[in-house]
N, C-alpha and C positions, 0 to 999 in steps of 0.2 A: 548513426544509430549505435548505441551502447548494448551488451550483452549483457543479460543478468540470468543466473543459473540458480533453480529455487528447488527444494524437494516438498511436494506437498501429497497428502494421502492420496491412495487411488480411488477413494469416495468422490472427494475434490475434483480430481482429474476427470473422472466420469459424468459430473456435473457441468464442468467447465466444456469437456469435449459434446455433451450436447445442445448447449447454445450454439455451438459452430457446427454439427448437424442440421441444428433447425434452420439454419441461414441466417440468424442473428449477427454473425461475426464471419469472417472470411478464414480466419484461423485463431490458434491462440493464442497469437503473439498480439493480433490486435484486440484480442477480450481483455489481456492482461494488461495491456496499455491503458486500454479506457477505465477499467477497473481500478487502476491505480490512479489515474487522474480524475478520477471522482471522488475518489476517496480523500486524497490529498485537497482537492477543493473544498470538499465539506469538513475539512478536520482544520485548516489551514489555522484558524483562529485561534481554535483549541489549540491546537501545539504551539503558537508564538505566546500564548499566555502561560504555557506548561514551559518551553524555553525562560521565559523571563523568571517564574519563579523558582526554578532551578538555578539562576543565576545570581538571584535575591540570596537564595541560601547558600550560595555555596559563598558568597561576597560576607555574609554574616557568620558562617561558621567551617568555611574553608572545607579540606577533605577529610573531614571525620570519619 
């Protein structure tokens, strides 16, 4: 398991804590891991297309 340290607003932290306190998640680690997994799954094709586009632009124009 890897460790990731992030800074978030107090408002977002409070919202996340509410999911834990309500019993939806065992702890913040599980909630954040699930949220990131779902985000990456739902955006994987979009991200791949973006990376391909960036590679094409770099190939055509370089690092201008």
